[in-house]
C-alpha positions as MATLAB code, in Angstrom:
seq = 'MKLETLCPMSDKRVNKWVARVNAGLTFLILLLFFYTHNPLIMLFLAVDFSLRGFDRSEYSPLAWVARKVLVVLPLKPKLINAGPKFFAARIGWFFSVLVLLFIVLKMPLTATVVAAIFTFFAFLEAVFGFCMACYVYPYFYKLAYHLDFIDEEKES';
ca = [
     -19.478  -41.935  -61.279;
     -16.977  -41.420  -58.505;
     -18.481  -40.935  -55.088;
     -16.147  -38.103  -54.111;
     -17.131  -36.037  -57.171;
     -20.784  -35.667  -56.177;
     -21.889  -32.224  -55.152;
     -25.368  -30.772  -54.641;
     -26.091  -28.434  -57.544;
     -28.561  -25.603  -57.906;
     -29.504  -23.157  -60.615;
     -29.093  -20.398  -58.024;
     -25.930  -18.532  -57.111;
     -24.794  -17.010  -53.808;
     -21.982  -14.665  -52.894;
     -19.236  -16.778  -51.331;
     -18.325  -13.895  -49.017;
     -21.843  -13.794  -47.560;
     -21.527  -17.515  -46.808;
     -18.162  -17.016  -45.124;
     -19.364  -14.061  -43.043;
     -22.424  -16.157  -42.076;
     -20.023  -18.852  -40.901;
     -18.034  -16.274  -38.918;
     -21.185  -14.970  -37.260;
     -22.247  -18.547  -36.511;
     -18.837  -19.191  -34.967;
     -19.191  -16.136  -32.712;
     -22.747  -17.073  -31.728;
     -21.594  -20.588  -30.865;
     -18.855  -19.125  -28.672;
     -21.601  -17.154  -26.921;
     -23.485  -20.429  -26.446;
     -20.424  -21.972  -24.761;
     -20.235  -18.986  -22.433;
     -23.937  -18.882  -21.503;
     -25.251  -22.398  -22.292;
     -28.506  -20.684  -23.216;
     -30.611  -23.041  -25.394;
     -32.327  -20.038  -27.007;
     -29.075  -19.420  -28.860;
     -29.326  -22.850  -30.469;
     -33.004  -22.258  -31.225;
     -32.058  -19.011  -32.983;
     -29.413  -20.834  -35.022;
     -31.846  -23.634  -35.908;
     -34.397  -21.133  -37.228;
     -31.766  -19.135  -39.096;
     -30.220  -22.236  -40.689;
     -33.648  -23.520  -41.707;
     -34.336  -20.224  -43.480;
     -31.009  -20.337  -45.315;
     -31.177  -24.073  -45.991;
     -34.559  -23.843  -47.678;
     -33.813  -20.803  -49.845;
     -35.396  -18.165  -47.625;
     -32.209  -16.274  -46.800;
     -33.971  -12.953  -47.346;
     -35.597  -13.627  -43.940;
     -32.403  -14.818  -42.240;
     -31.064  -12.384  -39.632;
     -27.508  -13.690  -40.082;
     -27.644  -13.350  -43.869;
     -28.946   -9.805  -43.459;
     -26.095   -8.904  -41.086;
     -23.565  -10.588  -43.399;
     -24.755   -8.502  -46.364;
     -24.489   -5.319  -44.252;
     -20.969   -6.258  -43.108;
     -19.892   -6.825  -46.697;
     -20.993   -3.309  -47.667;
     -18.092   -1.934  -45.617;
     -15.515   -4.589  -46.545;
     -13.518   -4.180  -49.753;
     -14.450   -7.629  -51.096;
     -15.701   -8.014  -54.627;
     -18.765  -10.304  -54.817;
     -17.928  -13.792  -56.062;
     -20.939  -15.841  -57.081;
     -20.801  -19.580  -56.495;
     -23.284  -22.418  -56.860;
     -25.835  -22.260  -54.046;
     -26.439  -26.029  -53.850;
     -23.534  -26.830  -51.516;
     -24.421  -23.866  -49.290;
     -28.080  -24.965  -49.042;
     -26.908  -28.421  -48.010;
     -24.417  -26.956  -45.510;
     -27.186  -24.816  -43.986;
     -29.322  -27.934  -43.590;
     -26.421  -29.617  -41.820;
     -26.155  -26.520  -39.593;
     -29.867  -26.847  -38.835;
     -29.335  -30.518  -37.964;
     -26.457  -29.708  -35.595;
     -28.486  -26.922  -33.934;
     -31.473  -29.214  -33.390;
     -29.222  -32.019  -32.178;
     -27.646  -29.745  -29.544;
     -31.128  -28.616  -28.469;
     -32.270  -32.220  -28.230;
     -29.325  -33.161  -26.015;
     -30.031  -30.151  -23.794;
     -33.676  -31.200  -23.415;
     -32.601  -34.790  -22.691;
     -30.317  -33.478  -19.914;
     -27.158  -34.630  -21.685;
     -25.004  -31.474  -21.376;
     -21.688  -33.157  -22.164;
     -23.032  -34.627  -25.404;
     -24.594  -31.262  -26.292;
     -21.237  -29.585  -25.682;
     -19.346  -32.092  -27.833;
     -21.795  -31.687  -30.736;
     -21.667  -27.896  -30.362;
     -17.840  -28.045  -30.372;
     -17.835  -29.995  -33.644;
     -20.332  -27.520  -35.079;
     -18.149  -24.617  -33.941;
     -15.072  -26.172  -35.540;
     -16.897  -26.577  -38.880;
     -18.094  -22.945  -38.759;
     -14.519  -21.833  -38.039;
     -13.164  -23.816  -41.010;
     -15.678  -22.210  -43.388;
     -15.222  -18.688  -42.013;
     -11.429  -18.630  -41.946;
     -10.370  -21.027  -44.705;
     -13.464  -21.362  -46.901;
     -13.405  -25.101  -46.185;
     -16.926  -26.528  -46.255;
     -17.063  -29.831  -44.381;
     -20.635  -30.414  -45.571;
     -19.329  -30.527  -49.148;
     -17.137  -33.469  -48.172;
     -19.939  -35.209  -46.282;
     -22.524  -34.830  -49.054;
     -21.393  -37.761  -51.254;
     -21.664  -40.163  -48.327;
     -25.037  -38.729  -47.320;
     -26.200  -39.134  -50.926;
     -24.976  -42.712  -51.031;
     -26.736  -43.507  -47.753;
     -29.968  -41.731  -48.720;
     -30.240  -43.347  -52.150;
     -28.624  -46.675  -51.259;
     -26.199  -46.363  -54.127;
     -23.000  -48.319  -54.266;
     -20.705  -46.187  -56.424;
     -17.564  -47.866  -55.187;
     -18.640  -51.329  -56.417;
     -19.600  -49.823  -59.808;
     -16.080  -48.418  -60.108;
     -14.522  -51.813  -59.392;
     -16.627  -53.449  -62.121;
     -15.452  -50.915  -64.748;
];
């Protein structure tokens, strides 16, 4: 199995436009964080991403707003596999918690750098539909399960 072909899979489906609007809202909220440096913004994002990342999007304020926004936009729903989006939401939770941690540890520059990376990833998903988490997943999987796919390929 090639490492770069791994992708988290789920038997659930999500509307790709909801995911992209969520990313756009996240991008805007992160811009608000840069303006205010209010850690409650990151706490809000951490809670929201945890809800979406663990299949509780019906309780997610951002998912609710995204669904309401899509009612007025002329976009036809397009269902996609939810697995990559669950993983991406977990990565979003991780980034949110990491920024909060750096704020608590009085490391504002590090918090800002991590938030900037997070903002860039949200922008890529919102504008281009490019999910960085989908590209990171195979390496996370390899690290988590200590699998060496590359050496298996060389032996074949």
